[in-house]
N, C-alpha and C positions, 0 to 999 in steps of 0.2 A: 540162703546165705552162702556166699562164695568162700572158697578156701582163703583167698586174699583178705577178706573181711575178718575172718577168724584169726588169721595170723597177725593182723595189725595190732591187736591188743597184747599179743605175747612177745612180739619182736623186740620191744625195748628191753624186757627182762633177759632175753637171749643175747642181745648185744652186750648188755652189762656183764653177763656171765662170761662171754668170750673174752672181753677186755680184762676181766678180773683174773683170768688165767695167765695172760701175758700182754704187755704193752703192744699195741698194734696200730696200724693206720687203716684208713678207709678201704682201700682196694683189698688189702690182706684180710680185713674183716669180712668183706663180701665172699672171698674165697673160702674162709673158714666156715661161714654159714652154709655155703653150698656143699662143702665137704660133709657137713652134718646133716644134709638132706634138704635144706632150704633152697631148692634148685631155681625157684622163680625170683629170688632176691636179686636186686640190681642196685647199683650205686645210687640211682635216683630215689630209691627207698631208704637206703642206709644213711646217706649224708644228712638229710633233715633230722633223722633220729639222733645222730651224733651231735648236731647243733643244739637240739632240744636238751639232750642229756648234759651237754656242757653248760648251757644257759642255766640249768637247774643245779649246777655244781656237783653232779653225780659222777662226772668224768672231768679230767683236765687234759688239755692238749699242749704239746710242745713241738715246735718245728725242729726237725733234725735233718742234716744232709742225707741225701740218698746216693748210693753208689751208682744208681741207674738213671740219673737225671736231676730234676729239681727237688728241692727239699720236700719232705713229707711231714704232715702233722701226725704225731704219735699220741695215742690216747691211753690213759691209765685211769683206773677207778679210784675215786676219792673215798675218804672214810664215810662221808654221807652216802655216796654211791654204794658202798659195801653194806651199809645199814638198809638201804632201799632194796638191794639185791636179796638180802636175807628175808625181808618182808615179802618180796615177790615170790621167792621160792616156797615160803610157807603158804601163801595164798594159792599159788599154782597147785601145790600138792592137795590142798583142800578141794579145789575145784575139780581137779583130775579124779580124785576119789569119788566125788559126787557124780560126775559123768559116768564113771565106771559102774556105779551102783544103778544108775538109770538104765544102762544098756546091758545089764546082766540078764 
């Protein structure tokens, strides 16, 4: 299994977490994820996730003017998204602990 395949299942939760910390737009989100160590993440990976999360009403997007060109769509986490993030974090901690036990 490749690193990309493993990451795919976790990335939605990570995107939700980043957006929950501050309203952000796609390009900035990619930069934030790269800063956190997700060096292989690109816009082509993130934008479909943003669309999926918005369709599921876990995030909401608002167009705002940009000082550096065209307007940008800024995303924030909805109350449903916050509930989903709480569930993700709980599930991730359980999985993480189980994996640690296996590799002890």
